[in-house]
N, C-alpha and C positions, 0 to 999 in steps of 0.2 A: 317883938320885934327888938327888945335889948339883947335876946338871945341871938337873933339873927346878926345884930350888930357885931356882937363878941365874936361869932363865929366867922364872920368878915374879916375882923382883925387878924383872928389866928391864922387864917388862910395866907400862905406865902404870896408876896404881891406879885401881880401879873402871872400866877401860875396857871390859872384857868384860860385866861385871855390867850396866853402865848400858846398853849397847847392847840386851842381852837383855831387860831389864825393860820397856823402852819399846815392844816389838814384841809387839802381841797375836798370838795364834796365828792366822796368816793367811797365813804363808809369804810370798812375793815379790808375792801379788796387791794391787793397790791400788786406791783409789777413782778411777773415771775416767768420763767422759761416756758415757751409755748405760746405766750402771747404774741399777737400783732398790733400795730397800733401806730401812733404819732407822737414823737416827743418832742415837747415844746419848751423853750427857754425863756424865762421872762426876768425881770427886774424886780425882785421883791414881791409884788402883790399877786400871790399864786391864785388866790381865790377870783380876782378879776380875771385873770389869765384863763383859768377854767372858763368863766363865762364867754370871753371872748372867743375862746376855742370852740365852744358849743355852738356860738353863733355863726362865725364863720364855717366851720365844718358842715353845720346843718344847711347852711345856703348853697354851698357848692355841692354837698351830698344830694341834696333833692335835684339840683340842676343835672348832676351827671347820672343818678341812679333811680330817679323819681322820688316821690315822698315815702316815708317809711310806712310799710304795709300795715303793721299791727294796730296802728292807733285806730284805723277806719275798721278793723275787725271788732275792736273793743266796742266802737260806737255801735256797730251792728248787732253786738251781744245784747248791749243795753236796750237797744230799740226792739230786739225779738222779744224779750220777756213780757212787753206790754200786751202782746196778742194772746198770751197764756188765759186760761181760766183762772179764777181766784184760786181753787185747790192747787193748781199747780204752781201758782208764783213762787211759792217757798222752794219747791223742786228746782225750778227754773233758776232761781236766785242762787241756789248752792251750786246748780251747775256752772252758772255765769262766772260765780267767783273762783271755781275751780279752774274753769278754762282761762279766766285772765290770769289767774296765778302761774299755772303751767306756761302760758304764753310768755309771761314776763320770764319766768325762769329760762325757758328755752331761747327766747329771742334776744334777751340780754340786748339792750338797744344797740343800734348802729354805732353810737359814740358813747363811751362810758368811762369817765375819770377815775384812774386808779391812784393809788399811792404810788409815787416814783421811787422813793428810797434817797432822795437827794432834794436840797434846798433849791428853790428858783427854777425847779425843772418840774413841768407837769406831764404826766402820761396819760393820753386818751387812747383806750382799748378800742379797736375797731372789730366790727363784726360784718362778715359777709362782702367786704369791700376790699379794694387794691389799695393800700396806703400810698404806695408810690405813685400810681396813676392820679390819685386824688390830689396829692400834695403838689406834684408837677403842674396838674391844671390850674390850681390855686395861684402858684408862683407865675406860671406862664400869663395868666389873666392879669395879676397885678404889675407884671414886668410890662405888659402891653399898655393897659389903661394907665398906669401910674397913680391909680387912686389908693390912698392910704387907708386900709381898712382897720388896723388894729392900733392900739396905743401901748399896751403892755407886752404883748407877744413879741419876742426877737425872732428866734429861728424856729422852724417847723421842720423837722427831720423825719420822714417815714421811717417806720420800722417794719420790715416785711418778715423778719425773722427773729426769733430770741433763742438763746440757748444758755447753758451754765457758763459762768465766765471761767473756765479753767481750760487750760491749754489743750488736753485730750479732748474735751467735749467740743471746743471750737474746731479742731482739725476735723474731727469726724462729721460735724454738722455743717461746716462751709463745703466740705468736698461736694456734698449733694447741692447745697444752697447756691453755690456760684454757677452750677451747669447750664441753666436757661441762658446766662449771657456769655459764659467763657469756656463751655465744653465743646470742643471740636465737633462739627465745623464751625461753631460760633466763636467769636474771638473779638477783642476789642483792647483799645488803650485804656490804662487806668491809673489812678492813684489812691492811695489809702489814707484816710484821716482818721485818727485816732484820739478817743479822749475817755479818760476813766475819771469817775467820781466816786468817792468812798470807797475806795478798793485800792490796797497796796500791795497785793500779791502778784498783779499781772505785770508783765515787763512789755512796754511799749515796742522796744526793739525786736523781742523775741516774737511778739505777735505779728507785727509787720513783715518780719522775715518769714515766718511760717505760711502766713496768708499768701505772700507773693510767691511762696514755692508751690503752694496748690495751684495757683493760677498759672504756673509754667507747667504743671503736669496735667492740667485741664487741655491746656492747648500751648505748644511752645511759642505760637505766634502771639500770645496776650504778652503785651509789652507795657512798661511804665512810662507814663508822661505826665509830668508834672506840670506844664504849661496849660494844655487843654486837652486834657483826657476824655475820652467818650463817656466814661464812666467813673464816677468817684464812689469807692467802696467806704462807707461810714461804718465806723465801728464805735459805738458808744457803751461803755461798760459803767453800770451802775451797782454797787455792792458785789453781789455774786450773780448778776445778770448780764449777759452779753447782747445788745441790741444791734442788728445787723441790718444794711440796706444798700442797694446798688442804685445809684442816682445819675440823672443824665442833667446836664446844663448847671453844674455846680458852680463853675466860676460865673457863667453868664448870670444866674440868678442870685450871686453875691453870698454863697455859702448857705444859700436858702434862708436868707435873713429878710423878712418881711418888711422891716423898716428900711433896708439899703435897696431893695429891689425897686421901690416905687420912685427912688430919687432919679432926676434926669441927668443927662449926660454933663449939662453945666454943673450941677451940684458936685458932681464927681470931679470935674476937670480943676473946679476952684481948690479942690481939697486933692493935691497932687498924690499924696499917699493913699490912693483910692484902694479899696478892698482887695481888688485883684493883686496889687502890689504887694500889699499887706499879706496876703494869703501867701504869695510866693515866698515871702522872707520868713513869715511866721509859722503857718500851718505846716509849710512843707519842707523848709529847710532842714530840720532835724531828720526827716525821712528820706533825703535825697540820697545821702551818703549809704544809708542801710538800703534803700531800695536799689540803688545802682549796683551796689555789691551783690544783692541777692539776685538781679535780674542777670548778672554775670554768672554767679552760682549757676541760677536755673538753666541758663544757656549751656554750661559746661555739662551739668547732669543730663541734659537732653542730647548734648553730642555724643 
């Protein structure tokens, strides 16, 4: 134990604890292009945030899509081996272990926390569900009931597409990605909200200009609306991954903020700089000039 005490002294203070605390339970997996999921911001406590996310997503996931299937398959497997003869037990067990392993590898749970690559951001990868529908449903419910369901989760943004965060990749990817909403005959009014973390090589102005240009080429009738757009295009860049989403009711659901969406009108009126106004001044002002400029450019190009 003397040796142990010595080793403890030698270890730099807080070295291990700090490393552990920062890493949400997600093993070595990290956010990469090709994933879909839900990007969640929190204040400091990432581990608690992951816990809250699992429980909230689990509750609504079961409600919308029914319980996850593979857990009862696992139960069925363990039940089935009891009926085997003694000789077959070993074979059955081997088979069972094999099946569970394949199931787990194949199925990768419906919700799985992965490393996001940024502090105070948790990424939950989703499997076999539509992140936009699920998150919209959660916010709709919380907006209606005004029941506060989380303490540390701030915003919950669906990510229904990811690509590499380089202009060429983003242009190529979004031309197809935006089609369901914006390709003629589909059209809509939109705003673009942009945030980059741990990334310095992308230019906000350039991204917004290029994306607005793509909207114009998909359908000239797609128009920028910063006050009450039908769709908000959320662009969240972390390191070299660009997370994308097209969401509805962004203003109504207070920028998809779970803390704000449950506040009553009175709370908001007492505080005149309510989020919607804040949003118009803060999130959108830098984009207005740029977007106004490119919607004109887009119009000219189309003319």
